TIVO-2410 file (N, C-alpha, C; in nm, 3 decimals):
# residues 178
REC num residu      c1      c2      c3 atome chaine
REC   1      M  11.114   0.129   8.965     N      A
REC   1      M  11.032   0.008   8.960    CA      A
REC   1      M  10.998  -0.022   8.815     C      A
REC   2      I  10.977  -0.145   8.785     N      A
REC   2      I  10.950  -0.189   8.649    CA      A
REC   2      I  10.799  -0.187   8.623     C      A
REC   3      H  10.764  -0.155   8.499     N      A
REC   3      H  10.623  -0.153   8.461    CA      A
REC   3      H  10.570  -0.296   8.456     C      A
REC   4      P  10.439  -0.315   8.470     N      A
REC   4      P  10.383  -0.450   8.478    CA      A
REC   4      P  10.402  -0.534   8.351     C      A
REC   5      I  10.392  -0.474   8.233     N      A
REC   5      I  10.401  -0.555   8.110    CA      A
REC   5      I  10.542  -0.612   8.091     C      A
REC   6      P  10.650  -0.533   8.101     N      A
REC   6      P  10.784  -0.595   8.092    CA      A
REC   6      P  10.810  -0.695   8.204     C      A
REC   7      F  10.756  -0.665   8.324     N      A
REC   7      F  10.773  -0.759   8.435    CA      A
REC   7      F  10.709  -0.893   8.403     C      A
REC   8      I  10.587  -0.890   8.349     N      A
REC   8      I  10.517  -1.015   8.316    CA      A
REC   8      I  10.591  -1.089   8.206     C      A
REC   9      L  10.642  -1.016   8.107     N      A
REC   9      L  10.717  -1.082   7.999    CA      A
REC   9      L  10.847  -1.145   8.052     C      A
REC  10      L  10.919  -1.070   8.136     N      A
REC  10      L  11.042  -1.127   8.195    CA      A
REC  10      L  11.012  -1.246   8.285     C      A
REC  11      A  10.904  -1.234   8.362     N      A
REC  11      A  10.867  -1.345   8.449    CA      A
REC  11      A  10.832  -1.468   8.366     C      A
REC  12      A  10.763  -1.448   8.254     N      A
REC  12      A  10.728  -1.561   8.167    CA      A
REC  12      A  10.854  -1.626   8.110     C      A
REC  13      V  10.951  -1.543   8.070     N      A
REC  13      V  11.077  -1.598   8.018    CA      A
REC  13      V  11.151  -1.675   8.127     C      A
REC  14      A  11.154  -1.619   8.249     N      A
REC  14      A  11.223  -1.687   8.359    CA      A
REC  14      A  11.158  -1.820   8.392     C      A
REC  15      V  11.024  -1.823   8.397     N      A
REC  15      V  10.954  -1.948   8.428    CA      A
REC  15      V  10.971  -2.048   8.314     C      A
REC  16      A  10.963  -2.001   8.189     N      A
REC  16      A  10.981  -2.092   8.075    CA      A
REC  16      A  11.123  -2.149   8.073     C      A
REC  17      A  11.222  -2.066   8.105     N      A
REC  17      A  11.361  -2.116   8.109    CA      A
REC  17      A  11.378  -2.217   8.222     C      A
REC  18      A  11.315  -2.193   8.336     N      A
REC  18      A  11.325  -2.289   8.447    CA      A
REC  18      A  11.258  -2.421   8.409     C      A
REC  19      L  11.141  -2.414   8.345     N      A
REC  19      L  11.075  -2.537   8.301    CA      A
REC  19      L  11.156  -2.608   8.194     C      A
REC  20      G  11.215  -2.532   8.102     N      A
REC  20      G  11.300  -2.593   8.000    CA      A
REC  20      G  11.420  -2.662   8.061     C      A
REC  21      M  11.477  -2.601   8.166     N      A
REC  21      M  11.589  -2.662   8.235    CA      A
REC  21      M  11.548  -2.794   8.301     C      A
REC  22      L  11.430  -2.795   8.362     N      A
REC  22      L  11.385  -2.916   8.432    CA      A
REC  22      L  11.342  -3.026   8.337     C      A
REC  23      L  11.282  -2.989   8.225     N      A
REC  23      L  11.222  -3.089   8.137    CA      A
REC  23      L  11.311  -3.134   8.023     C      A
REC  24      S  11.426  -3.071   8.005     N      A
REC  24      S  11.515  -3.107   7.895    CA      A
REC  24      S  11.584  -3.240   7.924     C      A
REC  25      H  11.593  -3.323   7.821     N      A
REC  25      H  11.660  -3.453   7.836    CA      A
REC  25      H  11.809  -3.444   7.807     C      A
REC  26      N  11.854  -3.329   7.756     N      A
REC  26      N  11.995  -3.308   7.727    CA      A
REC  26      N  12.053  -3.218   7.836     C      A
REC  27      A  12.157  -3.263   7.903     N      A
REC  27      A  12.214  -3.189   8.016    CA      A
REC  27      A  12.276  -3.057   7.971     C      A
REC  28      V  12.332  -3.052   7.852     N      A
REC  28      V  12.389  -2.928   7.801    CA      A
REC  28      V  12.278  -2.826   7.777     C      A
REC  29      H  12.167  -2.871   7.720     N      A
REC  29      H  12.054  -2.780   7.700    CA      A
REC  29      H  12.000  -2.730   7.834     C      A
REC  30      S  11.996  -2.818   7.934     N      A
REC  30      S  11.952  -2.777   8.067    CA      A
REC  30      S  12.042  -2.667   8.123     C      A
REC  31      A  12.173  -2.681   8.106     N      A
REC  31      A  12.266  -2.579   8.154    CA      A
REC  31      A  12.245  -2.447   8.080     C      A
REC  32      L  12.216  -2.453   7.951     N      A
REC  32      L  12.191  -2.330   7.875    CA      A
REC  32      L  12.061  -2.264   7.916     C      A
REC  33      Y  11.959  -2.344   7.946     N      A
REC  33      Y  11.835  -2.286   8.000    CA      A
REC  33      Y  11.862  -2.221   8.135     C      A
REC  34      L  11.951  -2.279   8.214     N      A
REC  34      L  11.987  -2.222   8.343    CA      A
REC  34      L  12.055  -2.085   8.324     C      A
REC  35      V  12.140  -2.073   8.223     N      A
REC  35      V  12.203  -1.944   8.192    CA      A
REC  35      V  12.096  -1.841   8.158     C      A
REC  36      L  11.999  -1.879   8.075     N      A
REC  36      L  11.891  -1.786   8.040    CA      A
REC  36      L  11.814  -1.743   8.164     C      A
REC  37      N  11.789  -1.836   8.254     N      A
REC  37      N  11.718  -1.803   8.377    CA      A
REC  37      N  11.800  -1.706   8.461     C      A
REC  38      F  11.929  -1.730   8.475     N      A
REC  38      F  12.014  -1.640   8.553    CA      A
REC  38      F  12.018  -1.500   8.492     C      A
REC  39      I  12.020  -1.491   8.359     N      A
REC  39      I  12.023  -1.360   8.294    CA      A
REC  39      I  11.893  -1.285   8.317     C      A
REC  40      T  11.780  -1.353   8.312     N      A
REC  40      T  11.654  -1.284   8.338    CA      A
REC  40      T  11.645  -1.238   8.484     C      A
REC  41      V  11.700  -1.316   8.576     N      A
REC  41      V  11.703  -1.272   8.716    CA      A
REC  41      V  11.793  -1.149   8.730     C      A
REC  42      A  11.904  -1.145   8.656     N      A
REC  42      A  11.991  -1.027   8.658    CA      A
REC  42      A  11.918  -0.905   8.603     C      A
REC  43      I  11.835  -0.923   8.502     N      A
REC  43      I  11.757  -0.811   8.449    CA      A
REC  43      I  11.657  -0.763   8.555     C      A
REC  44      F  11.600  -0.855   8.631     N      A
REC  44      F  11.513  -0.815   8.742    CA      A
REC  44      F  11.591  -0.729   8.843     C      A
REC  45      Y  11.715  -0.769   8.874     N      A
REC  45      Y  11.795  -0.690   8.966    CA      A
REC  45      Y  11.823  -0.550   8.910     C      A
REC  46      L  11.850  -0.543   8.779     N      A
REC  46      L  11.869  -0.411   8.718    CA      A
REC  46      L  11.744  -0.326   8.729     C      A
REC  47      A  11.629  -0.388   8.708     N      A
REC  47      A  11.502  -0.315   8.719    CA      A
REC  47      A  11.476  -0.268   8.861     C      A
REC  48      L  11.529  -0.338   8.959     N      A
REC  48      L  11.513  -0.299   9.099    CA      A
REC  48      L  11.623  -0.204   9.145     C      A
REC  49      N  11.701  -0.151   9.048     N      A
REC  49      N  11.806  -0.054   9.074    CA      A
REC  49      N  11.917  -0.113   9.162     C      A
REC  50      A  11.956  -0.236   9.131     N      A
REC  50      A  12.067  -0.302   9.201    CA      A
REC  50      A  12.167  -0.353   9.098     C      A
REC  51      P  12.241  -0.261   9.033     N      A
REC  51      P  12.331  -0.304   8.924    CA      A
REC  51      P  12.447  -0.391   8.971     C      A
REC  52      F  12.497  -0.369   9.093     N      A
REC  52      F  12.609  -0.451   9.142    CA      A
REC  52      F  12.567  -0.596   9.157     C      A
REC  53      I  12.450  -0.619   9.216     N      A
REC  53      I  12.402  -0.756   9.233    CA      A
REC  53      I  12.373  -0.819   9.098     C      A
REC  54      A  12.324  -0.739   9.003     N      A
REC  54      A  12.298  -0.792   8.868    CA      A
REC  54      A  12.427  -0.839   8.802     C      A
REC  55      M  12.534  -0.761   8.814     N      A
REC  55      M  12.660  -0.800   8.753    CA      A
REC  55      M  12.722  -0.920   8.826     C      A
REC  56      V  12.705  -0.926   8.957     N      A
REC  56      V  12.753  -1.043   9.031    CA      A
REC  56      V  12.675  -1.166   8.987     C      A
REC  57      Q  12.544  -1.151   8.967     N      A
REC  57      Q  12.459  -1.261   8.920    CA      A
REC  57      Q  12.510  -1.314   8.786     C      A
REC  58      I  12.540  -1.225   8.694     N      A
REC  58      I  12.586  -1.269   8.562    CA      A
REC  58      I  12.726  -1.327   8.572     C      A
REC  59      T  12.815  -1.260   8.644     N      A
REC  59      T  12.954  -1.305   8.650    CA      A
REC  59      T  12.969  -1.436   8.724     C      A
REC  60      V  12.912  -1.443   8.844     N      A
REC  60      V  12.933  -1.562   8.927    CA      A
REC  60      V  12.847  -1.678   8.881     C      A
REC  61      Y  12.718  -1.656   8.869     N      A
REC  61      Y  12.629  -1.767   8.837    CA      A
REC  61      Y  12.628  -1.801   8.689     C      A
REC  62      A  12.592  -1.705   8.605     N      A
REC  62      A  12.582  -1.735   8.462    CA      A
REC  62      A  12.719  -1.760   8.402     C      A
REC  63      G  12.824  -1.706   8.463     N      A
REC  63      G  12.958  -1.729   8.410    CA      A
REC  63      G  13.025  -1.850   8.470     C      A
REC  64      A  13.068  -1.837   8.594     N      A
REC  64      A  13.154  -1.939   8.655    CA      A
REC  64      A  13.082  -2.069   8.685     C      A
REC  65      I  12.966  -2.062   8.748     N      A
REC  65      I  12.898  -2.184   8.791    CA      A
REC  65      I  12.853  -2.267   8.671     C      A
REC  66      V  12.795  -2.202   8.572     N      A
REC  66      V  12.747  -2.278   8.455    CA      A
REC  66      V  12.863  -2.333   8.375     C      A
REC  67      V  12.974  -2.260   8.367     N      A
REC  67      V  13.092  -2.315   8.300    CA      A
REC  67      V  13.141  -2.439   8.375     C      A
REC  68      L  13.137  -2.435   8.509     N      A
REC  68      L  13.175  -2.553   8.588    CA      A
REC  68      L  13.079  -2.669   8.560     C      A
REC  69      F  12.947  -2.640   8.554     N      A
REC  69      F  12.850  -2.744   8.522    CA      A
REC  69      F  12.880  -2.806   8.386     C      A
REC  70      L  12.903  -2.721   8.285     N      A
REC  70      L  12.930  -2.772   8.150    CA      A
REC  70      L  13.060  -2.853   8.148     C      A
REC  71      F  13.160  -2.810   8.223     N      A
REC  71      F  13.285  -2.885   8.230    CA      A
REC  71      F  13.262  -3.024   8.288     C      A
REC  72      V  13.185  -3.032   8.395     N      A
REC  72      V  13.157  -3.161   8.458    CA      A
REC  72      V  13.074  -3.248   8.364     C      A
REC  73      I  12.975  -3.190   8.298     N      A
REC  73      I  12.890  -3.266   8.206    CA      A
REC  73      I  12.974  -3.324   8.092     C      A
REC  74      M  13.060  -3.242   8.035     N      A
REC  74      M  13.143  -3.289   7.923    CA      A
REC  74      M  13.248  -3.389   7.971     C      A
REC  75      L  13.304  -3.369   8.090     N      A
REC  75      L  13.406  -3.459   8.141    CA      A
REC  75      L  13.348  -3.597   8.168     C      A
REC  76      L  13.229  -3.602   8.225     N      A
REC  76      L  13.167  -3.730   8.257    CA      A
REC  76      L  13.094  -3.791   8.138     C      A
REC  77      G  13.073  -3.715   8.033     N      A
REC  77      G  13.002  -3.767   7.918    CA      A
REC  77      G  12.856  -3.793   7.947     C      A
REC  78      A  12.793  -3.706   8.026     N      A
REC  78      A  12.654  -3.727   8.067    CA      A
REC  78      A  12.562  -3.629   7.995     C      A
REC  79      E  12.583  -3.613   7.863     N      A
REC  79      E  12.500  -3.519   7.790    CA      A
REC  79      E  12.354  -3.561   7.789     C      A
REC  80      R  12.329  -3.691   7.775     N      A
REC  80      R  12.191  -3.740   7.771    CA      A
REC  80      R  12.152  -3.790   7.909     C      A
REC  81      L  12.038  -3.740   7.956     N      A
REC  81      L  11.989  -3.781   8.087    CA      A
REC  81      L  11.898  -3.902   8.073     C      A
REC  82      R  11.897  -3.985   8.177     N      A
REC  82      R  11.804  -4.098   8.177    CA      A
REC  82      R  11.663  -4.047   8.192     C      A
REC  83      S  11.571  -4.117   8.132     N      A
REC  83      S  11.430  -4.080   8.146    CA      A
REC  83      S  11.379  -4.126   8.282     C      A
REC  84      V  11.289  -4.048   8.339     N      A
REC  84      V  11.229  -4.087   8.466    CA      A
REC  84      V  11.143  -4.211   8.446     C      A
REC  85      A  11.092  -4.232   8.326     N      A
REC  85      A  11.010  -4.350   8.298    CA      A
REC  85      A  11.093  -4.478   8.305     C      A
REC  86      D  11.227  -4.465   8.292     N      A
REC  86      D  11.313  -4.584   8.301    CA      A
REC  86      D  11.318  -4.637   8.444     C      A
REC  87      D  11.293  -4.549   8.541     N      A
REC  87      D  11.298  -4.589   8.682    CA      A
REC  87      D  11.160  -4.638   8.725     C      A
REC  88      V  11.141  -4.770   8.720     N      A
REC  88      V  11.009  -4.824   8.751    CA      A
REC  88      V  10.993  -4.847   8.900     C      A
REC  89      G  11.092  -4.896   8.965     N      A
REC  89      G  11.078  -4.929   9.106    CA      A
REC  89      G  11.207  -4.906   9.180     C      A
REC  90      G  11.214  -4.959   9.299     N      A
REC  90      G  11.334  -4.949   9.379    CA      A
REC  90      G  11.347  -4.815   9.448     C      A
REC  91      P  11.471  -4.776   9.478     N      A
REC  91      P  11.493  -4.652   9.551    CA      A
REC  91      P  11.452  -4.527   9.472     C      A
REC  92      E  11.452  -4.535   9.338     N      A
REC  92      E  11.414  -4.420   9.258    CA      A
REC  92      E  11.268  -4.382   9.284     C      A
REC  93      R  11.182  -4.479   9.303     N      A
REC  93      R  11.042  -4.451   9.331    CA      A
REC  93      R  11.030  -4.380   9.466     C      A
REC  94      F  11.107  -4.424   9.564     N      A
REC  94      F  11.108  -4.359   9.695    CA      A
REC  94      F  11.152  -4.214   9.683     C      A
REC  95      H  11.254  -4.188   9.600     N      A
REC  95      H  11.304  -4.051   9.582    CA      A
REC  95      H  11.198  -3.963   9.516     C      A
REC  96      R  11.124  -4.019   9.420     N      A
REC  96      R  11.019  -3.939   9.354    CA      A
REC  96      R  10.911  -3.901   9.453     C      A
REC  97      Y  10.868  -3.994   9.537     N      A
REC  97      Y  10.763  -3.964   9.634    CA      A
REC  97      Y  10.813  -3.866   9.740     C      A
REC  98      T  10.937  -3.881   9.782     N      A
REC  98      T  10.994  -3.788   9.879    CA      A
REC  98      T  11.003  -3.648   9.820     C      A
REC  99      A  11.048  -3.638   9.695     N      A
REC  99      A  11.057  -3.507   9.630    CA      A
REC  99      A  10.919  -3.443   9.616     C      A
REC 100      L  10.819  -3.523   9.582     N      A
REC 100      L  10.683  -3.470   9.569    CA      A
REC 100      L  10.632  -3.422   9.704     C      A
REC 101      L  10.656  -3.498   9.810     N      A
REC 101      L  10.613  -3.459   9.944    CA      A
REC 101      L  10.682  -3.329   9.987     C      A
REC 102      L  10.813  -3.317   9.962     N      A
REC 102      L  10.885  -3.196  10.000    CA      A
REC 102      L  10.839  -3.076   9.918     C      A
REC 103      A  10.810  -3.097   9.790     N      A
REC 103      A  10.759  -2.987   9.707    CA      A
REC 103      A  10.624  -2.939   9.756     C      A
REC 104      L  10.537  -3.030   9.794     N      A
REC 104      L  10.407  -2.991   9.848    CA      A
REC 104      L  10.422  -2.917   9.981     C      A
REC 105      A  10.517  -2.961  10.064     N      A
REC 105      A  10.542  -2.892  10.190    CA      A
REC 105      A  10.593  -2.750  10.165     C      A
REC 106      L  10.681  -2.735  10.067     N      A
REC 106      L  10.733  -2.603  10.033    CA      A
REC 106      L  10.621  -2.511   9.984     C      A
REC 107      V  10.536  -2.561   9.895     N      A
REC 107      V  10.424  -2.481   9.845    CA      A
REC 107      V  10.331  -2.445   9.961     C      A
REC 108      G  10.308  -2.537  10.051     N      A
REC 108      G  10.222  -2.509  10.166    CA      A
REC 108      G  10.279  -2.401  10.256     C      A
REC 109      V  10.409  -2.407  10.284     N      A
REC 109      V  10.471  -2.307  10.370    CA      A
REC 109      V  10.469  -2.169  10.303     C      A
REC 110      V  10.502  -2.164  10.174     N      A
REC 110      V  10.500  -2.036  10.103    CA      A
REC 110      V  10.358  -1.980  10.099     C      A
REC 111      G  10.260  -2.065  10.073     N      A
REC 111      G  10.120  -2.020  10.073    CA      A
REC 111      G  10.078  -1.967  10.209     C      A
REC 112      Y  10.117  -2.038  10.314     N      A
REC 112      Y  10.083  -1.994  10.450    CA      A
REC 112      Y  10.144  -1.857  10.478     C      A
REC 113      L  10.273  -1.839  10.442     N      A
REC 113      L  10.339  -1.711  10.467    CA      A
REC 113      L  10.276  -1.598  10.387     C      A
REC 114      L  10.238  -1.627  10.264     N      A
REC 114      L  10.175  -1.524  10.181    CA      A
REC 114      L  10.040  -1.483  10.236     C      A
REC 115      F   9.960  -1.579  10.278     N      A
REC 115      F   9.826  -1.546  10.326    CA      A
REC 115      F   9.828  -1.488  10.467     C      A
REC 116      Q   9.932  -1.516  10.545     N      A
REC 116      Q   9.941  -1.460  10.679    CA      A
REC 116      Q  10.009  -1.323  10.680     C      A
REC 117      G  10.064  -1.283  10.566     N      A
REC 117      G  10.132  -1.154  10.559    CA      A
REC 117      G  10.268  -1.155  10.624     C      A
REC 118      G  10.328  -1.271  10.638     N      A
REC 118      G  10.458  -1.280  10.703    CA      A
REC 118      G  10.575  -1.253  10.612     C      A
REC 119      V  10.554  -1.244  10.481     N      A
REC 119      V  10.663  -1.221  10.389    CA      A
REC 119      V  10.682  -1.071  10.372     C      A
REC 120      G  10.796  -1.020  10.413     N      A
REC 120      G  10.827  -0.880  10.396    CA      A
REC 120      G  10.753  -0.787  10.490     C      A
REC 121      A  10.685  -0.837  10.590     N      A
REC 121      A  10.606  -0.750  10.678    CA      A
REC 121      A  10.695  -0.669  10.772     C      A
REC 122      A  10.808  -0.723  10.812     N      A
REC 122      A  10.892  -0.656  10.911    CA      A
REC 122      A  11.008  -0.580  10.848     C      A
REC 123      I  11.003  -0.554  10.719     N      A
REC 123      I  11.113  -0.486  10.652    CA      A
REC 123      I  11.097  -0.335  10.669     C      A
REC 124      D  11.201  -0.272  10.723     N      A
REC 124      D  11.203  -0.127  10.738    CA      A
REC 124      D  11.302  -0.072  10.636     C      A
REC 125      P  11.256   0.004  10.535     N      A
REC 125      P  11.347   0.049  10.430    CA      A
REC 125      P  11.455   0.144  10.479     C      A
REC 126      T  11.435   0.209  10.592     N      A
REC 126      T  11.536   0.300  10.644    CA      A
REC 126      T  11.635   0.233  10.738     C      A
REC 127      A  11.615   0.105  10.766     N      A
REC 127      A  11.701   0.036  10.863    CA      A
REC 127      A  11.845   0.026  10.815     C      A
REC 128      G  11.869  -0.002  10.689     N      A
REC 128      G  12.004  -0.019  10.638    CA      A
REC 128      G  12.058   0.104  10.570     C      A
REC 129      A  11.993   0.218  10.584     N      A
REC 129      A  12.034   0.338  10.513    CA      A
REC 129      A  12.167   0.392  10.563     C      A
REC 130      T  12.204   0.364  10.687     N      A
REC 130      T  12.329   0.416  10.740    CA      A
REC 130      T  12.448   0.328  10.705     C      A
REC 131      L  12.424   0.208  10.657     N      A
REC 131      L  12.534   0.118  10.622    CA      A
REC 131      L  12.594   0.157  10.489     C      A
REC 132      D  12.726   0.137  10.474     N      A
REC 132      D  12.793   0.161  10.348    CA      A
REC 132      D  12.770   0.040  10.258     C      A
REC 133      A  12.703   0.062  10.145     N      A
REC 133      A  12.667  -0.048  10.056    CA      A
REC 133      A  12.753  -0.051   9.931     C      A
REC 134      S  12.871   0.008   9.934     N      A
REC 134      S  12.958   0.008   9.818    CA      A
REC 134      S  13.021  -0.130   9.799     C      A
REC 135      P  13.064  -0.163   9.678     N      A
REC 135      P  13.129  -0.293   9.656    CA      A
REC 135      P  13.256  -0.310   9.740     C      A
REC 136      Q  13.330  -0.200   9.765     N      A
REC 136      Q  13.450  -0.211   9.846    CA      A
REC 136      Q  13.415  -0.248   9.990     C      A
REC 137      A  13.313  -0.183  10.044     N      A
REC 137      A  13.271  -0.214  10.182    CA      A
REC 137      A  13.219  -0.357  10.191     C      A
REC 138      L  13.145  -0.400  10.090     N      A
REC 138      L  13.095  -0.537  10.089    CA      A
REC 138      L  13.210  -0.637  10.087     C      A
REC 139      G  13.311  -0.611  10.002     N      A
REC 139      G  13.426  -0.700   9.995    CA      A
REC 139      G  13.505  -0.705  10.124     C      A
REC 140      I  13.525  -0.590  10.185     N      A
REC 140      I  13.597  -0.586  10.313    CA      A
REC 140      I  13.520  -0.661  10.420     C      A
REC 141      R  13.389  -0.640  10.425     N      A
REC 141      R  13.308  -0.710  10.527    CA      A
REC 141      R  13.310  -0.861  10.504     C      A
REC 142      L  13.298  -0.903  10.377     N      A
REC 142      L  13.298  -1.047  10.349    CA      A
REC 142      L  13.430  -1.112  10.386     C      A
REC 143      F  13.542  -1.047  10.352     N      A
REC 143      F  13.671  -1.111  10.376    CA      A
REC 143      F  13.723  -1.090  10.518     C      A
REC 144      Q  13.663  -1.002  10.596     N      A
REC 144      Q  13.701  -0.989  10.736    CA      A
REC 144      Q  13.614  -1.075  10.826     C      A
REC 145      S  13.482  -1.074  10.800     N      A
REC 145      S  13.389  -1.144  10.890    CA      A
REC 145      S  13.361  -1.287  10.847     C      A
REC 146      Y  13.379  -1.317  10.721     N      A
REC 146      Y  13.338  -1.448  10.670    CA      A
REC 146      Y  13.453  -1.521  10.602     C      A
REC 147      V  13.570  -1.520  10.665     N      A
REC 147      V  13.686  -1.588  10.607    CA      A
REC 147      V  13.666  -1.739  10.609     C      A
REC 148      L  13.617  -1.793  10.719     N      A
REC 148      L  13.598  -1.938  10.731    CA      A
REC 148      L  13.500  -1.992  10.626     C      A
REC 149      P  13.383  -1.931  10.604     N      A
REC 149      P  13.296  -1.984  10.498    CA      A
REC 149      P  13.361  -1.980  10.360     C      A
REC 150      F  13.441  -1.878  10.332     N      A
REC 150      F  13.510  -1.875  10.203    CA      A
REC 150      F  13.609  -1.989  10.192     C      A
REC 151      Q  13.681  -2.017  10.298     N      A
REC 151      Q  13.778  -2.127  10.295    CA      A
REC 151      Q  13.708  -2.262  10.284     C      A
REC 152      V  13.597  -2.280  10.355     N      A
REC 152      V  13.522  -2.406  10.346    CA      A
REC 152      V  13.467  -2.424  10.205     C      A
REC 153      T  13.419  -2.316  10.145     N      A
REC 153      T  13.369  -2.324  10.007    CA      A
REC 153      T  13.482  -2.365   9.912     C      A
REC 154      G  13.600  -2.308   9.931     N      A
REC 154      G  13.714  -2.346   9.847    CA      A
REC 154      G  13.750  -2.492   9.861     C      A
REC 155      V  13.749  -2.544   9.984     N      A
REC 155      V  13.780  -2.685  10.006    CA      A
REC 155      V  13.673  -2.774   9.943     C      A
REC 156      L  13.544  -2.735   9.955     N      A
REC 156      L  13.437  -2.813   9.894    CA      A
REC 156      L  13.449  -2.815   9.741     C      A
REC 157      L  13.483  -2.702   9.681     N      A
REC 157      L  13.501  -2.699   9.535    CA      A
REC 157      L  13.621  -2.784   9.494     C      A
REC 158      L  13.728  -2.779   9.572     N      A
REC 158      L  13.845  -2.863   9.542    CA      A
REC 158      L  13.810  -3.011   9.552     C      A
REC 159      A  13.732  -3.048   9.656     N      A
REC 159      A  13.690  -3.188   9.670    CA      A
REC 159      A  13.600  -3.229   9.554     C      A
REC 160      A  13.513  -3.138   9.509     N      A
REC 160      A  13.426  -3.170   9.396    CA      A
REC 160      A  13.507  -3.191   9.269     C      A
REC 161      I  13.609  -3.110   9.246     N      A
REC 161      I  13.694  -3.126   9.128    CA      A
REC 161      I  13.770  -3.258   9.136     C      A
REC 162      A  13.822  -3.291   9.254     N      A
REC 162      A  13.893  -3.419   9.270    CA      A
REC 162      A  13.798  -3.536   9.246     C      A
REC 163      G  13.674  -3.526   9.296     N      A
REC 163      G  13.575  -3.631   9.273    CA      A
REC 163      G  13.543  -3.649   9.125     C      A
REC 164      V  13.531  -3.539   9.053     N      A
REC 164      V  13.504  -3.548   8.909    CA      A
REC 164      V  13.621  -3.615   8.837     C      A
REC 165      V  13.741  -3.580   8.875     N      A
REC 165      V  13.857  -3.641   8.810    CA      A
REC 165      V  13.863  -3.790   8.841     C      A
REC 166      I  13.836  -3.828   8.965     N      A
REC 166      I  13.841  -3.970   9.003    CA      A
REC 166      I  13.730  -4.049   8.934     C      A
REC 167      F  13.607  -3.997   8.937     N      A
REC 167      F  13.496  -4.071   8.875    CA      A
REC 167      F  13.502  -4.068   8.723     C      A
REC 168      G  13.563  -3.965   8.668     N      A
REC 168      G  13.572  -3.956   8.523    CA      A
REC 168      G  13.692  -4.029   8.466     C      A
REC 169      H  13.774  -4.084   8.553     N      A
REC 169      H  13.894  -4.155   8.511    CA      A
REC 169      H  13.856  -4.289   8.450     C      A
REC 170      T  13.897  -4.312   8.328     N      A
REC 170      T  13.865  -4.439   8.261    CA      A
REC 170      T  13.984  -4.534   8.272     C      A
REC 171      K  13.954  -4.663   8.266     N      A
REC 171      K  14.059  -4.764   8.274    CA      A
REC 171      K  14.088  -4.821   8.136     C      A
REC 172      K  14.215  -4.854   8.114     N      A
REC 172      K  14.254  -4.918   7.990    CA      A
REC 172      K  14.218  -5.066   7.995     C      A
REC 173      R  14.230  -5.133   7.885     N      A
REC 173      R  14.186  -5.273   7.878    CA      A
REC 173      R  14.270  -5.365   7.964     C      A
REC 174      G  14.396  -5.338   7.982     N      A
REC 174      G  14.482  -5.427   8.058    CA      A
REC 174      G  14.466  -5.413   8.209     C      A
REC 175      G  14.372  -5.332   8.252     N      A
REC 175      G  14.352  -5.313   8.395    CA      A
REC 175      G  14.434  -5.197   8.451     C      A
REC 176      E  14.517  -5.135   8.363     N      A
REC 176      E  14.597  -5.022   8.406    CA      A
REC 176      E  14.512  -4.896   8.399     C      A
REC 177      N  14.544  -4.803   8.485     N      A
REC 177      N  14.474  -4.674   8.480    CA      A
REC 177      N  14.527  -4.591   8.365     C      A
REC 178      A  14.438  -4.516   8.302     N      A
REC 178      A  14.479  -4.432   8.191    CA      A
REC 178      A  14.549  -4.308   8.237     C      A
***
């Protein structure tokens, strides 16, 4: 287990990186703040004695996903984000109020679960002790039991890449596609 002072420092870095990601007006800076947040979460996993999950966190999220985000940002040329102050009315106002309502509902549900003792109350630490938790066993279980979700994820990523190419495609002046 991690001592309280490093935990508080890491938690402060993780929260600051998350706020930096949300409040940054530059999309590239937001993606870099996201990398910092993922790395601090990986350090939390290391502190909880889960090195495999920490390395998966760094490899999959901080590596592949953020590289994909940066690729899409650079391909679309969306480095600068619009300011929320630019959206005075219309559907954007509806989205802001809906997001605020959903955020309040989330905070309410988490608060209710924390005060009722429902978070982690039914966890038995010896329940999974007989299972093989090696990376090989995890890989075999994932690719035997969850083949369809992996294939659906692959199709969704392929559709996302095709969408980026289609939307990022610019037209020449004569009306011809570039």
